[in-house]
C-alpha positions as CSV (number, residue, x, y, z in Angstrom):
1,D,99.8,137.7,61.6
2,G,98.4,137.6,65.1
3,V,95.6,137.2,67.6
4,V,93.2,140.0,68.1
5,N,90.1,139.8,70.6
6,N,90.3,135.8,70.2
7,K,90.3,135.9,66.4
8,T,93.1,135.4,63.8
9,Q,93.9,137.9,61.5
10,S,95.4,137.7,58.0
11,T,95.4,139.0,54.8
12,S,93.4,138.3,51.7
13,D,94.6,137.7,48.1
14,D,93.9,141.4,47.3
15,G,95.5,142.5,50.3
16,V,92.3,143.2,52.6
17,P,92.6,142.4,55.9
18,W,90.2,139.7,57.4
19,Q,89.8,137.4,60.4
20,L,89.1,133.8,61.1
21,E,86.5,132.7,63.8
22,P,87.8,130.3,66.1
23,E,85.3,127.6,65.2
24,S,85.6,128.0,61.5
25,E,86.8,125.5,58.9
26,A,89.4,128.3,57.6
27,Y,90.6,128.6,61.3
28,D,91.4,124.9,61.6
29,K,93.1,124.9,57.9
30,L,95.6,127.7,59.1
31,N,96.0,125.8,62.4
32,A,97.2,122.7,60.6
33,S,99.3,124.5,58.6
34,I,101.0,126.1,61.5
35,L,101.0,122.5,62.8
36,K,103.1,122.0,59.9
37,A,105.5,124.7,60.2
38,S,106.1,124.3,64.0
39,L,106.9,120.6,63.6
40,T,108.5,120.8,60.0
41,Q,112.7,121.9,60.6
42,G,114.5,121.8,57.4
43,S,115.5,118.3,56.4
44,G,111.7,117.3,57.8
45,F,112.8,116.1,61.2
46,V,110.9,116.9,64.4
47,E,112.5,119.0,66.8
48,M,111.2,118.5,70.4
49,R,111.7,121.2,72.5
50,H,108.8,120.5,74.9
51,T,109.0,119.6,78.7
52,T,105.5,119.3,79.8
53,F,102.2,117.5,78.0
54,E,100.6,120.9,77.7
55,D,103.7,122.4,75.9
56,G,103.4,119.4,73.5
57,L,99.8,119.9,73.3
58,K,100.5,123.6,71.8
59,N,101.9,121.6,69.0
60,V,98.4,119.7,68.0
61,S,95.7,120.8,66.1
62,R,92.4,121.3,67.9
63,Q,90.5,118.9,66.0
64,G,93.5,116.1,66.0
65,K,93.8,114.5,62.9
66,A,93.6,117.5,60.6
67,A,95.2,117.4,56.9
68,A,98.3,119.3,56.4
69,F,98.5,122.3,54.7
70,H,101.3,124.4,52.7
71,S,102.3,127.1,54.8
72,S,103.9,130.2,53.6
73,S,106.7,132.1,55.5
74,S,104.5,134.8,56.9
75,T,102.6,131.6,58.9
76,M,105.7,130.0,60.0
77,T,106.9,133.2,61.8
78,S,103.8,133.5,63.5
79,S,103.5,129.9,64.4
80,S,104.3,129.9,68.3
81,S,102.6,132.9,69.4
82,S,99.2,132.1,67.4
83,L,99.1,128.8,69.3
84,R,100.3,130.2,72.7
85,Q,97.6,132.6,72.6
86,R,95.0,129.9,71.6
87,T,92.3,130.4,74.5
88,N,90.5,126.7,73.8
89,L,93.5,124.9,75.0
90,P,91.7,122.5,77.8
91,F,94.6,122.5,80.4
92,Y,95.1,124.9,82.9
93,R,92.0,126.4,81.8
94,E,91.9,129.2,84.4
95,R,95.4,130.4,83.5
96,R,94.8,130.5,79.7
97,L,91.1,132.5,80.3
98,N,92.8,135.0,82.4
99,Q,95.5,135.7,79.3
100,H,92.7,137.3,77.4
101,D,90.5,140.3,78.5
102,S,87.5,139.0,76.2
103,E,87.1,135.9,78.2
104,S,87.6,137.6,81.6
105,H,83.7,136.7,82.5
106,L,84.4,133.1,81.6
107,A,87.5,133.3,83.9
108,K,85.7,134.5,87.0
109,K,83.3,132.0,86.5
110,W,85.7,129.0,86.3
111,R,87.8,130.5,89.4
112,A,84.6,130.5,91.2
113,Q,83.7,127.2,90.7
114,R,87.3,126.1,91.1
115,E,87.2,127.5,94.7
116,E,84.3,125.8,95.6
117,A,85.6,122.5,94.4
118,W,88.8,123.1,96.4
119,A,87.1,124.1,99.4
120,E,85.5,120.6,99.3
121,L,89.2,119.4,100.1
122,E,89.8,121.6,103.6
123,V,89.2,120.3,106.7
124,K,86.7,123.1,108.2
125,F,86.9,122.8,112.2
126,H,84.1,125.1,112.7
127,P,81.5,122.8,111.5
128,L,83.5,119.9,112.7
129,F,83.4,120.6,116.3
130,K,79.6,121.8,116.0
131,T,78.6,118.8,114.3
132,F,80.7,116.7,116.5
133,F,78.7,118.3,119.4
134,Y,75.2,118.0,118.3
135,E,75.9,114.1,117.3
136,M,77.1,113.3,120.8
137,L,73.6,114.4,122.2
138,P,70.5,111.9,121.9
139,S,68.6,113.2,118.9
140,F,65.4,114.4,121.4
141,I,68.0,116.6,123.2
142,A,70.0,117.7,120.1
143,A,66.9,118.8,118.4
144,P,66.0,121.6,120.6
145,V,69.5,122.7,121.0
146,V,70.3,122.9,117.0
147,M,67.0,124.9,116.9
148,A,68.0,127.3,119.5
149,I,71.1,128.0,117.9
150,D,70.8,127.6,114.1
151,G,67.1,127.1,113.6
152,V,64.2,124.7,112.8
153,S,65.7,124.1,109.2
154,H,69.2,123.3,110.5
155,A,67.5,120.7,112.5
156,R,65.6,119.3,110.2
157,D,68.4,119.2,107.3
158,R,70.5,117.7,110.2
159,A,67.9,114.8,110.5
160,F,67.3,116.0,114.2
161,W,63.4,117.0,113.4
162,P,61.2,115.7,113.3
163,L,61.9,113.3,115.8
164,R,62.6,109.4,114.7
165,P,61.0,107.2,117.2
166,F,63.0,104.3,115.5
167,R,66.1,105.9,115.8
168,I,65.3,107.1,119.5
169,L,64.1,103.3,120.5
170,T,67.0,101.2,118.5
171,L,70.1,103.5,119.1
172,E,69.8,106.1,121.8
173,L,67.5,104.1,124.6
174,T,69.2,101.0,124.2
175,I,72.9,102.2,124.7
176,M,71.3,104.3,127.5
177,C,70.0,101.5,129.0
178,A,72.8,99.2,128.5
179,V,75.6,101.4,129.7
180,F,73.6,102.0,133.0
181,G,72.7,98.4,133.6
182,L,76.5,97.3,133.1
183,I,77.6,100.1,135.4
184,Y,75.1,99.6,138.0
185,W,73.8,96.2,137.7
186,K,76.6,94.4,136.6
187,P,74.7,91.0,135.5
188,E,76.4,88.0,135.5
189,G,77.6,86.5,132.1
190,L,78.1,90.4,130.6
191,S,81.5,92.5,131.1
192,A,81.3,96.3,132.6
193,L,83.9,96.9,130.1
194,D,81.7,96.9,127.2
195,A,80.0,100.0,128.5
196,G,83.5,101.8,127.5
197,T,83.1,99.7,124.2
198,L,79.8,101.2,124.0
199,L,80.8,104.9,124.7
200,M,83.4,104.6,122.3
201,L,81.4,103.4,119.3
202,W,79.1,106.2,119.8
203,T,81.9,108.8,119.7
204,A,83.2,107.1,116.6
205,K,79.9,107.4,115.0
206,S,79.8,111.2,115.8
207,L,83.2,111.5,114.6
208,T,82.6,110.3,111.2
209,I,79.2,112.2,110.5
210,A,81.3,115.4,112.0
211,F,84.1,114.8,109.4
212,K,81.5,114.5,106.7
213,Y,80.4,118.1,107.1
214,S,83.9,119.2,107.7
215,F,84.4,118.5,104.1
216,Y,81.3,120.3,102.8
217,G,81.8,123.1,100.2
218,Y,81.3,126.7,101.1
219,R,78.1,126.8,99.0
220,D,77.1,123.4,101.1
221,L,77.1,125.2,104.3
222,Y,76.3,128.8,103.7
223,G,74.2,131.1,101.4
224,E,71.3,129.8,99.2
225,Y,72.7,126.4,98.7
226,G,73.7,125.8,102.3
227,I,72.3,124.0,105.4
228,G,69.0,125.7,106.3
229,S,68.3,126.6,102.9
230,E,65.1,125.6,101.0
231,A,67.7,124.7,98.2
232,Y,69.4,122.4,100.4
233,E,66.5,120.5,101.2
234,T,64.6,120.6,97.9
235,Q,67.8,118.6,96.1
236,Q,68.2,116.5,99.2
237,K,71.7,117.5,99.4
238,R,72.3,115.4,102.7
239,G,71.4,112.5,101.0
240,R,73.4,113.3,97.7
241,L,76.2,113.5,100.0
242,L,75.9,110.4,101.9
243,L,78.7,107.8,101.3
244,G,76.2,105.5,101.2
245,N,74.6,107.0,98.3
246,I,77.8,107.8,96.1
247,V,78.9,103.9,96.8
248,F,75.7,102.3,97.2
249,N,72.8,104.3,95.5
250,L,70.9,103.9,98.6
251,T,69.1,107.2,98.2
252,G,68.9,107.2,94.3
253,L,70.5,110.1,93.9
254,Q,74.0,108.3,92.9
255,G,73.8,109.5,89.3
256,I,73.9,113.3,90.2
257,G,76.2,112.5,93.0
258,L,78.7,111.2,90.5
259,F,78.1,113.7,88.3
260,E,78.9,116.6,90.4
261,Q,82.1,114.5,91.8
262,L,83.2,114.4,88.0
263,Y,82.9,117.6,87.6
264,S,84.2,118.7,90.7
265,S,87.2,116.5,89.9
266,A,87.9,118.4,86.3
267,L,87.8,121.5,88.1
268,I,90.4,120.6,90.7
269,Q,92.6,119.5,87.7
270,D,91.8,122.5,85.8
271,V,91.3,120.4,82.7
272,D,87.9,121.3,80.7
273,L,87.0,118.2,78.9
274,G,84.3,119.6,76.7
275,R,87.3,121.1,75.0
276,L,88.7,117.6,73.7
277,H,87.4,115.1,71.1
278,F,88.2,111.3,70.2
279,D,88.5,110.5,66.7
280,V,86.4,107.1,66.6
281,A,84.0,105.3,64.6
282,P,80.5,106.7,64.2
283,E,78.8,103.6,65.5
284,T,80.9,103.7,68.5
285,A,80.0,107.5,69.2
286,H,76.4,106.2,69.2
287,Q,76.9,103.5,71.6
288,V,78.5,105.5,74.0
289,W,76.0,108.5,73.7
290,D,72.9,106.0,74.0
291,E,74.3,104.5,77.4
292,V,75.0,108.3,78.7
293,K,71.6,109.2,77.5
294,L,69.9,106.4,79.6
295,F,71.8,107.7,82.6
296,L,70.5,111.3,82.2
297,W,67.3,110.2,82.1
298,E,67.8,108.3,85.3
299,I,68.7,111.6,87.3
300,C,65.7,113.6,86.1
301,P,63.0,114.4,88.6
302,R,60.4,111.6,88.6
303,K,57.8,114.0,87.7
304,D,59.8,114.4,84.3
305,K,60.6,110.8,83.7
306,D,57.4,109.3,81.9
307,K,57.8,112.5,79.5
308,C,61.3,111.7,78.7
309,D,61.9,108.0,78.9
310,P,64.1,107.1,76.1
311,R,63.2,103.4,76.3
312,K,59.4,104.5,75.5
313,L,60.3,107.0,72.7
314,Q,60.2,105.6,69.0
315,E,63.0,106.1,66.6
316,S,62.4,108.9,64.1
317,Q,66.0,109.2,62.5
318,S,67.5,107.1,59.8
319,K,70.0,104.4,61.0
320,G,73.4,105.7,62.0
321,S,71.5,108.7,63.9
322,L,71.4,109.5,67.7
323,V,67.9,109.0,69.2
324,G,66.3,111.7,71.6
325,T,69.8,113.7,71.5
326,T,67.9,117.5,72.4
327,I,68.8,117.1,76.1
328,L,70.8,120.4,75.7
329,E,68.0,122.3,73.4
330,N,66.4,125.3,74.8
331,E,63.0,123.8,76.4
332,V,60.1,124.1,73.9
333,K,56.4,124.7,74.7
334,P,54.3,121.5,74.5
335,S,52.5,121.0,71.2
336,S,48.9,122.1,70.9
337,D,48.3,119.8,68.3
338,P,45.9,116.8,68.6
339,P,47.1,113.6,70.2
340,S,46.7,111.7,67.1
341,N,49.7,113.1,65.3
342,P,52.6,110.7,64.7
343,P,54.7,110.3,67.9
344,T,57.6,110.9,66.2
345,E,56.8,114.3,65.7
346,T,57.4,115.3,69.5
347,A,59.8,112.5,70.4
348,H,62.8,114.6,70.2
349,T,61.1,117.6,71.7
350,T,59.8,115.6,74.6
351,F,62.9,114.1,75.6
352,G,64.7,117.1,75.1
353,A,62.2,119.3,77.1
354,G,62.0,116.8,80.1
355,L,65.6,116.6,80.4
356,R,66.4,120.2,80.1
357,R,64.1,120.6,82.9
358,G,65.4,117.8,85.0
359,L,69.1,118.6,84.5
360,S,69.2,122.5,85.0
361,R,66.5,122.7,88.0
362,L,65.4,120.2,90.2
363,V,62.1,122.5,91.1
364,E,60.2,124.3,88.5
365,P,59.2,127.5,89.8
366,E,55.7,128.2,89.3
367,S,56.5,132.2,88.7
368,S,59.3,134.4,87.9
369,E,59.4,135.9,90.8
370,E,59.8,132.8,93.1
371,K,63.2,132.1,94.0
372,R,65.0,129.9,92.0
373,H,66.5,126.6,92.8
374,F,69.2,124.8,90.8
375,G,70.3,120.9,90.0
376,S,73.8,121.7,91.1
377,K,75.5,124.2,93.1
378,Y,78.0,124.8,90.3
379,E,75.1,126.3,88.2
380,L,75.1,129.4,90.7
381,E,77.7,131.7,88.1
382,S,75.1,130.9,85.3
383,A,72.2,132.1,87.1
384,Q,74.0,135.4,88.1
385,M,74.8,136.1,84.7
386,D,71.3,135.2,83.3
387,L,72.3,131.8,81.7
388,A,70.2,129.0,81.0
389,D,73.3,126.5,81.6
390,G,72.5,123.4,83.3
391,L,75.3,121.1,84.6
392,V,75.2,118.9,81.7
393,E,75.8,121.6,79.2
394,I,78.4,123.3,81.5
395,F,80.4,120.0,81.5
396,L,79.9,119.3,78.2
397,G,80.9,122.7,76.7
398,E,78.5,122.8,74.1
399,G,75.0,122.5,72.9
400,E,73.2,119.3,71.3
401,E,73.8,120.7,67.8
402,G,77.8,120.5,68.6
403,V,77.3,116.8,69.9
404,L,75.2,115.7,66.8
405,Q,77.9,117.2,64.3
406,R,80.9,115.7,65.9
407,A,79.0,112.4,66.3
408,A,78.5,112.5,62.4
409,V,82.2,112.4,61.7
410,G,82.8,110.3,64.3
411,Q,83.9,112.6,67.0
412,L,83.3,111.8,70.6
413,S,83.7,114.3,73.4
414,A,86.4,113.7,76.1
415,A,83.5,114.7,78.5
416,L,81.3,112.2,77.6
417,V,83.6,109.4,77.4
418,A,84.6,110.6,80.9
419,L,81.0,110.1,82.2
420,H,80.4,106.8,80.5
421,C,83.1,105.7,82.0
422,V,82.3,106.7,85.7
423,V,78.9,105.7,85.1
424,S,79.6,102.2,83.9
425,S,81.8,101.5,86.6
426,H,80.4,103.1,89.7
427,M,76.6,103.1,89.2
428,L,74.7,100.5,91.2
429,R,70.9,99.7,90.2
430,G,68.4,97.4,91.2
431,R,68.3,94.9,94.1
432,I,71.9,94.5,94.3
433,R,72.7,98.0,95.9
434,F,70.6,97.1,98.9
435,M,71.9,93.5,99.5
436,M,75.4,94.8,99.4
437,F,74.4,97.2,101.8
438,Y,72.6,95.2,104.3
439,T,74.9,92.2,104.4
440,P,77.3,93.9,106.8
441,L,74.6,94.6,109.0
442,A,73.3,90.8,109.1
443,C,77.0,90.2,110.2
444,S,77.3,92.5,112.9
445,F,74.3,91.2,114.5
446,L,75.2,87.6,114.0
447,I,78.7,88.6,115.8
448,G,76.6,90.0,118.7
449,L,75.2,86.7,119.4
450,L,79.2,85.4,120.4
451,P,78.8,86.2,123.8
452,L,76.1,83.9,124.7
453,M,77.9,80.8,122.7
454,I,81.1,81.4,124.0
455,N,80.0,81.6,127.5
456,H,78.0,78.5,127.4
457,L,80.9,76.7,126.3
458,A,83.1,78.2,128.9
459,G,80.6,77.1,131.6
460,E,80.0,80.5,132.6
461,P,76.4,81.6,134.1
462,S,73.8,82.9,131.8
463,C,73.0,86.6,131.7
464,F,69.1,85.4,131.3
465,A,69.1,84.3,134.9
466,T,67.9,87.5,136.3
467,T,65.5,90.3,134.5
468,E,68.2,92.8,134.8
469,G,70.5,90.8,132.5
470,T,67.8,89.7,130.0
471,I,67.1,93.7,129.7
472,V,70.9,94.5,129.7
473,F,71.7,91.8,127.3
474,V,68.8,93.0,124.9
475,S,70.0,96.4,124.8
476,Q,73.5,95.7,124.5
477,Y,72.7,93.3,121.5
478,V,70.9,96.0,119.5
479,A,72.9,98.8,120.2
480,M,76.5,96.8,119.6
481,G,74.8,95.5,116.2
482,F,74.0,98.9,114.8
483,F,77.1,100.7,116.0
484,F,79.5,97.9,114.9
485,F,77.8,97.8,111.8
486,N,78.2,101.7,111.4
487,I,82.2,101.0,112.1
488,F,82.2,97.8,109.2
489,Y,79.9,99.9,106.7
490,F,82.6,102.9,106.9
491,T,85.2,100.0,105.9
492,F,83.3,98.3,103.4
493,A,82.2,101.3,101.3
494,P,85.8,102.6,100.5
495,L,86.7,98.8,99.8
496,K,83.8,99.0,97.2
497,F,84.6,102.1,95.9
498,F,88.5,101.4,95.4
499,W,87.0,98.1,93.3
500,N,84.9,100.3,91.0
501,Q,88.4,102.5,90.6
502,R,90.0,99.5,89.2
503,R,87.3,99.1,86.7
504,V,87.8,102.7,85.7
505,D,91.7,101.9,85.3
506,A,90.7,98.8,83.1
507,Y,88.0,100.9,80.8
508,L,90.9,103.3,80.1
509,F,93.3,100.5,79.5
510,G,90.8,99.1,77.3
511,M,90.9,102.3,75.3
512,L,94.1,101.6,74.5
513,A,94.8,97.8,74.3
514,G,91.2,96.5,73.5
515,D,88.9,94.3,75.5
516,L,91.2,91.0,74.9
517,A,94.1,92.8,76.9
518,V,91.3,93.6,79.7
519,R,90.3,89.9,80.0
520,A,93.8,89.3,80.7
521,I,94.1,91.3,83.2
522,W,94.2,89.3,87.0
523,P,92.5,89.5,89.3
524,P,89.7,89.8,86.7
525,V,87.9,92.9,86.2
526,C,84.4,93.2,84.4
527,V,84.2,96.2,81.8
528,K,81.3,95.9,79.6
529,F,82.3,98.2,77.0
530,S,84.7,101.1,76.4
531,P,85.6,102.8,73.0
532,R,88.9,101.6,71.2
533,I,90.9,104.7,69.8
534,D,94.0,105.2,67.3
535,C,96.7,106.5,69.4
536,E,97.9,107.4,65.8
537,V,96.0,110.2,66.2
538,P,97.3,113.2,68.2
539,A,93.9,114.2,69.4
540,N,93.3,110.9,70.8
541,V,96.1,111.1,72.6
542,A,95.5,114.4,74.3
543,A,91.9,113.4,74.9
544,W,92.8,110.2,76.8
545,S,95.6,111.8,78.8
546,A,93.3,114.5,79.6
547,V,90.3,112.1,80.9
548,Q,92.8,109.8,82.6
549,R,94.2,112.9,84.6
550,V,90.4,113.5,86.0
551,I,89.2,110.2,86.7
552,R,92.1,107.7,87.5
553,G,93.1,106.5,90.9
554,S,93.2,109.3,93.7
555,H,92.0,112.1,91.3
556,F,88.2,110.9,91.1
557,A,86.0,112.1,94.0
558,P,89.1,113.2,96.2
559,T,86.7,114.5,98.6
560,F,85.2,111.3,99.5
561,Q,88.5,109.8,99.2
562,K,90.2,112.2,102.1
563,R,87.0,111.2,104.0
564,F,88.0,107.8,103.9
565,N,91.2,108.3,105.6
566,F,89.6,110.0,108.4
567,Y,86.9,107.4,108.6
568,R,89.7,104.6,108.9
569,V,91.8,106.4,111.3
570,V,88.5,106.7,113.8
571,T,87.0,103.2,112.9
572,F,89.8,101.2,113.6
573,G,91.4,103.1,116.1
574,V,88.1,102.5,118.3
575,L,88.3,99.1,117.7
576,V,92.1,98.5,118.7
577,M,91.3,100.6,122.0
578,D,88.5,98.4,122.7
579,S,90.6,95.0,122.0
580,L,93.5,96.6,124.3
581,L,90.8,97.7,127.1
582,H,89.8,94.0,127.3
583,S,93.4,92.6,127.1
584,F,95.0,94.6,129.6
585,L,92.3,96.1,132.0
586,S,90.6,92.3,132.3
587,A,94.0,91.1,133.3
588,A,93.9,93.9,136.0
589,F,90.2,93.6,137.2
590,P,89.3,90.1,136.0
591,H,85.6,90.3,137.8
592,L,84.9,93.1,135.4
593,D,85.3,91.2,132.1
594,A,83.5,88.2,130.7
595,T,85.3,85.4,128.1
596,G,82.2,85.9,125.7
597,S,82.8,89.5,125.6
598,R,86.5,89.6,125.2
599,V,86.4,86.6,122.5
600,T,83.6,89.0,120.7
601,S,86.2,92.0,120.7
602,T,88.8,90.0,119.2
603,V,86.5,88.8,116.2
604,R,85.2,92.4,115.7
605,L,89.0,93.5,115.5
606,L,89.7,90.2,113.1
607,T,86.8,91.4,110.8
608,L,87.5,95.1,110.6
609,T,91.3,94.1,110.1
610,S,90.4,91.6,107.3
611,A,88.2,94.3,105.5
612,V,91.1,96.7,105.8
613,V,93.5,94.2,104.4
614,F,91.5,93.8,101.4
615,E,90.8,97.6,100.9
616,L,94.7,98.0,101.0
617,M,94.9,95.4,98.4
618,L,92.5,97.2,96.2
619,G,94.2,100.5,96.6
620,M,97.6,98.5,95.8
621,L,96.0,97.5,92.5
622,V,94.7,100.5,91.5
623,N,98.4,102.3,92.3
624,N,99.8,99.6,90.2
625,F,97.7,99.7,87.4
626,A,99.9,102.9,86.7
627,D,102.8,100.7,86.0
628,R,100.4,98.8,83.4
629,H,99.2,102.1,81.6
630,A,102.8,103.4,81.3
631,A,104.3,100.0,80.0
632,Y,101.5,100.2,77.1
633,L,101.9,103.7,76.5
634,G,105.8,103.0,76.3
635,K,104.9,100.4,73.5
636,L,102.5,102.7,71.7
637,R,105.1,105.2,71.7
638,T,107.9,102.6,70.3
639,S,105.2,101.8,67.4
640,N,104.7,105.3,66.3
641,A,108.4,106.0,66.2
642,A,109.1,103.0,64.2
643,M,106.5,103.6,61.8
644,A,107.3,107.2,61.2
645,T,110.7,105.8,59.7
646,Q,109.0,103.6,57.5
647,G,108.5,106.0,54.6
648,V,104.8,107.0,55.0
649,E,103.2,110.0,53.8
650,E,104.3,113.3,55.2
651,G,101.1,114.1,57.0
652,H,100.6,110.8,58.5
653,R,104.3,111.1,59.6
654,E,103.8,114.3,61.1
655,D,100.7,112.8,63.5
656,L,102.8,109.9,64.2
657,L,105.5,111.8,65.7
658,A,103.3,114.1,67.5
659,S,101.7,111.2,69.0
660,E,104.8,109.9,69.9
661,H,105.9,113.0,71.8
662,L,102.2,113.1,73.7
663,L,102.6,109.2,74.9
664,D,106.2,110.0,76.0
665,T,105.0,112.8,78.4
666,C,101.9,111.3,79.1
667,M,103.6,108.2,80.3
668,Q,106.0,110.4,82.6
669,E,103.1,112.2,84.0
670,I,101.6,108.9,85.0
671,E,104.4,107.3,86.7
672,K,105.4,110.7,88.7
673,D,101.7,110.9,89.6
674,K,101.7,107.4,91.2
675,L,104.8,108.7,93.5
676,A,103.1,112.2,93.9
677,S,99.5,111.2,94.6
678,P,98.9,107.7,95.0
679,V,95.7,106.3,96.7
680,T,96.0,106.1,100.4
681,V,94.5,104.4,103.1
682,A,94.8,106.4,106.7
683,F,96.7,108.5,105.2
684,F,99.2,105.5,104.0
685,A,99.9,104.8,100.4
686,A,98.5,101.9,99.6
687,E,101.3,99.4,99.3
688,I,102.1,95.8,100.4
689,A,104.3,96.9,103.4
690,R,101.6,98.5,104.9
691,V,99.5,95.1,104.9
692,S,102.6,93.4,106.6
693,L,102.8,96.5,109.1
694,L,99.2,96.3,109.9
695,L,98.9,92.4,110.5
696,S,102.3,92.7,112.5
697,V,100.5,95.2,114.7
698,V,97.0,93.5,115.0
699,G,99.0,90.4,115.4
700,V,100.6,91.3,119.0
701,I,97.4,92.3,120.1
702,I,95.2,89.2,119.2
703,Y,98.4,87.1,120.8
704,Q,97.8,88.9,124.1
705,D,94.1,88.4,123.7
706,L,94.9,84.5,123.1
707,H,97.1,84.0,125.9
708,S,94.7,85.4,128.2
709,M,91.8,83.1,126.9
710,M,94.1,80.2,126.9
711,Q,94.7,80.6,130.7
712,N,90.8,81.1,131.1
713,F,90.1,77.7,129.4
714,G,92.9,75.9,131.3
715,F,95.2,75.4,128.5
716,E,98.1,77.0,130.2
717,S,99.1,77.6,133.7
């Protein structure tokens, strides 16, 4: 026995060689017998010789809870080599594809996509410095500069062209007027040191935008997907890759953005989630699919929404079937029958055709000769090989027929579960997304009024006594409000992201322990629904382990989490420098500072410090959730090992022991991963010690500020 061209060769009863297709029922039966031969040793005990989770997975049948078949001696001799050469194992996908010449084209495709995903984690200094130079210039100056260097399309994709009057009036002219007035007019009641604060805030704004472009993938920067291309504008890539879109759904593109980040995370971990499945109740599979189906409709282009709205389609299948699940079928031409036909005849076709168009391409070419544009940069390989795969089909790894067949027997794709978890944990809909975004903006402008109140209480002259003072204060108030909002926004958004990641952990924990255990978590976290799995089934443990490896902790959207660290260093560093500037220079040059300005600087630092402390605490909760997962996996392992000794059937006993070993290796992986890849804030692991260190550093600065202010108010000599 052996493997030839990805087909298992054996011999029939009459001695004639025959081959088994990898997806056939006979192939699964043979694998079940191989499983029994590889696990059973002499007296029936299991010999565990594996050190990694992937090695343990080789002893588990692809469909998980497979029946044990009696195996022949020839099957035993070939068991290890047959399992080792299986190409449909999901872990370390690139390496396994490269082991087979017949899969070389898939290996190249997977490799190219992984290179693009890993490229997003690299700091590219050329885009960093170029973008920083552009952003430091006012937009009415930057626009012609970008056009001269890169072209009009680049100026448009960088939001420099066409010129935006609101941006020029509220950000650029105001900061110019404020800096000029504070330095040359020096109105009473205002601090000349605020001119340095405004310049530092402008620099911080430019740096944060520059770091965004430095973490673009190569396809986002160059080629037919890159900045300046038609596809970049058509797909709204600038809005799709905004932090506000991924966290708050400001542009309405959060769905496709999260989808791409999920697939990118799977590529980085080299895990093909479409090749693993959970064994669950059919009703559970239907509920998960219905919610994912609604999400897929939401990310359709607007022109296709009315055609494929699942909430408007009538159910045309019997109870227990999936409604409108033809999203992955080939596009069907519209029927020419009169509209009087029953709507159930075309409901599935309409839903499938609309979503197919929406998810495979964001722009429908009018002719075959027109340049094709794609919904995702990861569809490029499919286009080069003349395939019609959209991102959904690439991620799931199977067509609609496979989804329906597995759902009928209670199998739920691990890719669908991961997508359902990410969407239910991160997706924002309705007005709440705008309320969460604009609340920091309102706080920023309220803080901008503090200098007036503090100066009035301190008895200092009002800045409104002169026309110059009024102009400078209004300009400074508007500019400082927007720029501090920019600083606060880059702290509040990661805080919300880590809160969502905690919901991901709760979702995964609910799959193991159930909803009652999730309710007992403190601080409480809301999880609407997570499919409960039976951890006595080896396939369920394998699939859960793969899903958590992709979406848990620091592994989901690693590009954005890396950007968070740079944003934190820039934004918090600017406010610390601002506070130090007011503390020390005001002591040396008291005539340059004002009490209201110094108090406002301290309040801004305290506000951002509070947000960073909450961010550290949430990051710590996400990191510590690994201990909760590991503890419960240990309990499940003990339970399975105990049940295996209670005289259960041989086939069930083998499943229990295989699951017990997978639970053990998964538990060890999570424990080690907590140390190797924790959630970080400003490149430091989110731990309680970091909170103490932060408060100590900020406390020294604030003490100096308070000491200086008390002297000004006459409370201390």
